C-alpha positions, 0 to 999 in steps of 0.5 A: 683728896684729903691727905692724912697721917696717923696723927689726926687719927689718933692711932700709931704713924706707920713706920718704914723699915729702912733696912728691908732692902731691894731685889738684887735686879729688876727682874728678881720680881719677874722670877719671884712671881713667876715662881708662885706658878709652880704650886703643884697642889692645883694640878693634883686636884683640877688635871681630872677636869682639864686633862681633856680640853684638849689644844681648846684648853689653852684658850681660856688661860690667855682670855683671864690674863687680859681679863683676870690676871694682868689686871690684877696682879697690876694693882698688886704689884702697885700697892706693894711698890707704891708703898714699899711694905708688905700685904698688911700695911699696904692696907694703908690705902683704906685702912677699915679693910687692913684685915685682908692683910692679916686673913692673908697671913693666916690664910698663908701659913694654913696652907703652908702646914701641908705644903710640906708634902709636896716636897716629902713626896718627891724627896721619897722617889728620889731617895729610892730611885738610887736603888739598882732597880726601881721598887715600882717597876715591873721587875722590882715590884716582885721583890716586895708585893704581896701577888696572894693579895688580889690586887691586880696591876698593870703588871700582872693580870691577877683578877680583882672583882671588886666593883660589880655591876648589874645590869639586866640581871647580868653581873658584870665584874671591872677590874681595879688595876693598881698602878705599882709606884702608887702601891709602894706609896701605901708603904708609910701606912699599914692600914693604907696597904690593906685598904687600897690607899684611901683610909675610910672615915672611921679608920684610927689616925696612924702615924708614919715616922718614916714620913716624919723624917722626910718632913723634917728634912724638908723643913731643915732646908727652908730652915737653910735657906733663910739662914743664908739668904734672908734678906731681899737682895739675896733671897732674889738671888736664890729665887732666880737661879732656883727658878731658872733650874726648875723651868728648865728641868721642866722643859726637859721633862716635857720633852722626854714624856712626849716619847713616853709608850703610847699610842699616838692616836691621843693626837687626834682627841686632843686636837678635836675635843669634844664640847663637853669637855671643853665647857667642863674644863674652863672652869678648872682653868680659872681655879688654877688663874687664882692661884697666880697670886700664891697660897694666902693671896697675898704675895705678889703684893710684898714681892713687888714691895722689893722693887726700884719706886719707878719699876715698870710693873706695866710691862712686867705684869704681862710677863709675870701673866704670860710666864705663869700661864706657859708653866700651867699649860706646860704641867696641863700637857704633862698631865695629859701625856702622863693620863694617856700613857696609863689609858695604854692599860685601859683599853677594856672596859672591864678595866678601872686604872687606879692612876691616883695623884698622877703627877707625883704617885703614878708618874714613878711607875711610868718612867720606870717603862723608858730607858735610864729610867733610874735617871729620870725619875730623879730628874723629874721629882728633883723638879717637883721637890724644886718647885715645892721649895720655890713655893714654900720659901716664897710664901713664907718670905713674903709671910715674915716681911708683912710681918716686919712692915707692919709690928716695928718690935719684931724687926728687932728679933728677926731671927728669932721670928723667922726661925720660931715660925718654921720651927711651929710650921714644921711642928703642925705640919706632922699631922699631915703625916697621918693615914687620913692627914695625907689623904684628905689635905685636899679640903683644905685649897678647896676652901681656900678658893672661895677666900681668894675669890672673895678677896679679889672682889674686896680688893677691887672694891677697894680700889676702884670704888672707894680710892677711886680710879681717879686717884689710882690713875693719878699714883701710877701716873706719878710712879711709873709716868704712865696712865692705867689704860681706861680699858682696864680699869673698866673690865676691873670695876664692872667685867672682872667682879662679874666673873668672879661672883659667877664662880663663886659658887662654884668655889663653894660647890667644890668645898662642900664636894670634897668635904663630903669624903672626909672625916668631921676633924677635917671640916673643924680644922678647915672652919677653925683656919680657913673659913673663921679667918674671914671674920678677921675682916670686918673684925678689924673694921669695926676695931678701927671704926671704934678707935676713930671720932664722930658720928657713925658716917664721919668715922666710916668716911674716915677710915676708908680714906688713905693713911700714912699713904706715900712713898717711903723714899724721902725725895719721892714722898716730898715730890708726891706731897707737892703733887697734892698739895699737902705740904702740912702733913709733911711738915707735922711728920718732920717735927714729930721726928 
């Protein structure tokens, strides 16, 4: 292998940030990566598929741990830890594909624009839970709900013949029965109150100033976090306590939901699920598992860059994967118990319980039926609020550090860049304070499924087919003193890409399906913020090729080879260069520095 520096390619040399810092404790990396599993958008869209998978539904997760999660989390961790840089500069491994890093930045920011929804809604229910009587309880409903609206709720028996089905010339009617906390959410918009919570595509856009205020509070909290915990050590400590607190609250809520009023006959269905439901839900478990790498795909790379050079990421990858899977399973079980609670109102064939956004909107009504309902509502929605804050702050932290690693000129203006980025995200998120924005934002993350799959296929191509398994194993042995198991390399070179290619059409199908229900404006926005950015990969590749010299084949070979690929710390860098037998490159850098 020829060890190359940027000087041999005519490009500007990589300049490591000597003040980027490290985690205060090695386990902070585990907490940060486990916190990536607290992505509530995943459960909102997929619980419809995996809610009836039963106990068999946990097994696909552990299959993914072996064939997908652990090996790929290890690759991400290797790239970040070896290079001590975020998900742009880490592609010094193969500069031709650095566009993947830029794409990851853009996708992360695109997802963060709407993600404040998942913090604003819990804040909404927390604030209103301090009322003596919960407004979405059956007792509180009578003070604000219009009984003459002919909308049936689980608290009353008003007949609402909204949906008619004609069979054998006999008209049968199904009653759409609404959950009070869902109706209470509709108070944000007058149009939603009139049309049952779902705006039509040709409806005018309506802005909720109440929702804008909640969004402003959320982004103010995020700005305060980065004001107090801007460096890696303090931010890692912040995440350590936040993730621990959130997981404890989640466990408490999980135990409490076991005793929600419901018929225990659901246990039999949970223990013996139908094969059809299990097969259907298996695809959704993959969709959940692929979210382990952050909204924009590259967060694990950036987070691992704060590890010490000798950190044992092999064992950490297993701990992170198992931890994330347990969180996924816990949220799935919570959704299952909540769904069963509302099925108690749906035993008649002529009823359709309208329990949309189960984890966020409908749960408030379920909690209103238990003792100490105000307290439990505050505890549950505080859990969701903390989870959203963890997700938002972690993603912003990884984006900022990746930008600072790649662009040296931004390092002297870290504060301006940080708060400018937060302010820009806050301003752009106002669109999701509209009736259409808060209802149909799910089309964004369904589109992101395809990009996640594509990026992982390309990552496997870069590491195991271009950089090569022998070089990869050599670097791992140098960094950790142990080899990457051959079976893992086989899985990543052949099995994982095969599975990803099979599931790619499923991601495209979900995207098309979601866009069939939304206005054309959303389709245009998704094309701009999710699909067009994919061109950054070939676009940067062609740009980098044009800066090289020689024939096309020579340029291609040169740009695929690692450039400035070495440990940042001088002691490790010297030993690495000695191991490669490439002291000339080190001497050249010493002279220019």
